[in-house]
C-alpha positions as CSV (number, residue, x, y, z in Angstrom):
1,M,0.3,-0.1,0.0
2,R,2.8,2.5,1.1
3,K,4.5,1.7,-2.2
4,I,1.3,2.5,-4.3
5,I,0.8,5.7,-2.3
6,L,4.5,6.8,-3.1
7,L,4.4,6.0,-6.6
8,L,1.1,8.0,-7.1
9,S,2.6,10.8,-4.8
10,I,5.7,10.7,-7.5
11,L,3.4,10.4,-10.5
12,A,1.4,13.7,-9.2
13,A,4.6,16.0,-8.4
14,T,6.1,15.0,-12.1
15,G,2.9,15.8,-13.6
16,S,2.2,19.0,-12.3
17,L,6.2,20.1,-12.8
18,S,5.4,19.1,-16.4
19,Q,2.7,21.0,-16.9
20,A,4.2,24.1,-15.4
21,Q,7.1,23.7,-17.7
22,K,4.7,23.8,-20.6
23,I,2.5,26.8,-19.5
24,N,5.7,29.2,-19.2
25,P,8.8,27.6,-20.5
26,K,12.1,29.5,-21.2
27,N,12.9,31.6,-23.9
28,L,9.5,32.3,-25.3
29,N,9.1,35.5,-26.9
30,T,5.1,35.9,-27.6
31,V,2.0,36.0,-25.3
32,I,-1.2,35.7,-27.0
33,A,-4.2,36.6,-24.8
34,W,-7.2,34.8,-25.8
35,S,-10.3,37.0,-26.0
36,A,-13.4,36.2,-28.7
37,T,-14.7,39.9,-28.9
38,G,-14.0,40.9,-32.2
39,K,-11.0,42.7,-33.8
40,D,-12.0,46.0,-33.4
41,A,-12.8,45.4,-29.7
42,N,-9.8,43.6,-29.0
43,F,-7.8,46.5,-30.6
44,R,-9.4,48.8,-28.2
45,K,-9.0,46.9,-25.4
46,A,-5.3,46.5,-26.1
47,V,-4.8,50.3,-26.7
48,A,-6.7,50.9,-23.1
49,A,-4.6,48.3,-21.6
50,C,-1.0,49.9,-23.1
51,I,-2.1,53.1,-21.7
52,S,-3.4,51.6,-18.2
53,Q,0.2,50.1,-17.9
54,G,1.7,53.1,-18.5
55,F,3.0,52.5,-22.6
56,G,2.4,55.7,-25.1
57,I,1.0,54.6,-28.3
58,H,3.6,55.3,-31.3
59,Y,1.6,53.9,-34.0
60,S,-1.9,52.7,-34.4
61,D,-3.9,51.2,-37.2
62,I,-7.3,49.7,-36.7
63,D,-8.0,48.4,-39.7
64,I,-5.0,46.0,-40.0
65,G,-5.1,45.6,-35.9
66,V,-1.3,46.8,-35.4
67,I,-0.2,48.8,-32.4
68,T,3.5,49.9,-31.5
69,T,3.9,51.3,-28.2
70,T,6.7,53.8,-27.3
71,H,9.7,52.9,-24.9
72,K,8.6,52.7,-21.4
73,P,11.0,52.5,-18.8
74,I,10.8,49.2,-16.9
75,T,14.1,49.0,-14.9
76,G,16.7,52.1,-14.1
77,S,18.6,50.7,-17.4
78,S,16.2,48.9,-19.3
79,S,12.8,50.0,-21.3
80,A,10.3,48.1,-23.1
81,M,8.5,49.1,-26.2
82,L,5.6,46.2,-27.3
83,N,4.3,45.2,-30.9
84,I,0.9,44.1,-30.9
85,I,-1.4,42.9,-33.3
86,A,-5.2,42.3,-32.9
87,T,-7.5,39.6,-34.4
88,D,-11.0,38.2,-34.2
89,S,-10.1,36.0,-31.1
90,T,-6.4,36.6,-29.7
91,V,-4.5,39.4,-29.5
92,I,-0.7,38.7,-29.7
93,F,1.8,40.7,-27.7
94,R,5.9,40.7,-28.6
95,G,8.4,43.6,-27.4
96,Q,11.7,44.9,-27.7
97,L,14.1,45.5,-25.1
98,L,16.5,48.6,-25.0
99,M,19.4,48.6,-22.6
100,S,20.7,52.0,-22.0
101,V,24.3,51.1,-21.5
102,S,27.4,52.4,-23.2
103,I,30.9,51.0,-22.7
104,D,34.1,53.3,-23.3
105,I,37.0,51.1,-23.9
106,G,39.8,53.6,-25.3
107,S,38.4,55.4,-28.4
108,V,35.9,52.5,-28.9
109,T,32.2,53.2,-27.8
110,A,30.1,50.2,-27.6
111,E,26.3,51.3,-27.2
112,A,23.5,48.8,-26.2
113,S,20.9,47.8,-29.1
114,P,17.6,46.5,-29.2
115,S,16.8,43.0,-28.3
116,E,13.7,40.9,-28.4
117,I,12.4,40.6,-25.0
118,K,11.8,36.9,-23.4
119,N,11.2,34.9,-20.8
120,K,14.3,34.3,-19.0
121,G,16.5,35.8,-16.6
122,Q,16.5,35.7,-12.3
123,K,13.9,37.6,-10.6
124,G,14.9,41.3,-10.7
125,S,16.7,41.2,-13.9
126,P,15.7,43.7,-17.0
127,M,14.9,40.9,-19.3
128,R,12.5,39.3,-16.7
129,E,10.9,42.4,-15.6
130,N,10.3,43.6,-19.1
131,W,8.8,40.2,-19.9
132,N,6.5,40.6,-16.9
133,A,5.4,43.9,-18.4
134,I,4.4,42.5,-21.5
135,E,2.2,39.7,-19.3
136,A,0.9,42.9,-17.2
137,V,-0.8,44.3,-20.3
138,A,-1.7,40.7,-21.9
139,R,-3.5,40.0,-18.7
140,E,-6.0,43.0,-19.2
141,V,-7.1,42.4,-22.4
142,G,-7.1,38.5,-22.2
143,D,-9.5,35.8,-20.8
144,S,-6.4,33.5,-20.9
145,L,-2.6,33.5,-21.8
146,T,-0.9,31.2,-24.2
147,Y,3.2,31.5,-25.3
148,E,4.8,31.0,-28.3
149,I,8.1,31.0,-29.5
150,R,7.8,32.9,-33.1
């Protein structure tokens, strides 16, 4: 009887761990918010969510369902810009991270370039905080979230 209970508890723990990894694995770069309210309503919800989370709107076109935000400072050294596509049943979120770091080595200066925001990094790191900012906007838009690599 103890062996059966032990086996079942191991299977339950393994199943919950593998399920957690499927939900939000590392290096994903796209958040999809599911909302079946129609393209125009999804577009308006996405714009409202961006504004409520402190992002400015750089470009938007309701006819094609595209929104690009301005860069919003997330941490002391990084800012995020979101690229959003609204469709009939989903709103797709991706982002760019801009680190404000420059390194001077003699007469050569290396400056940071934009990079794709991904679900990686330790808690409190610029990459993780920027990923959390994308998720915060997406949560305001959709009934449920899924994640992809695109």
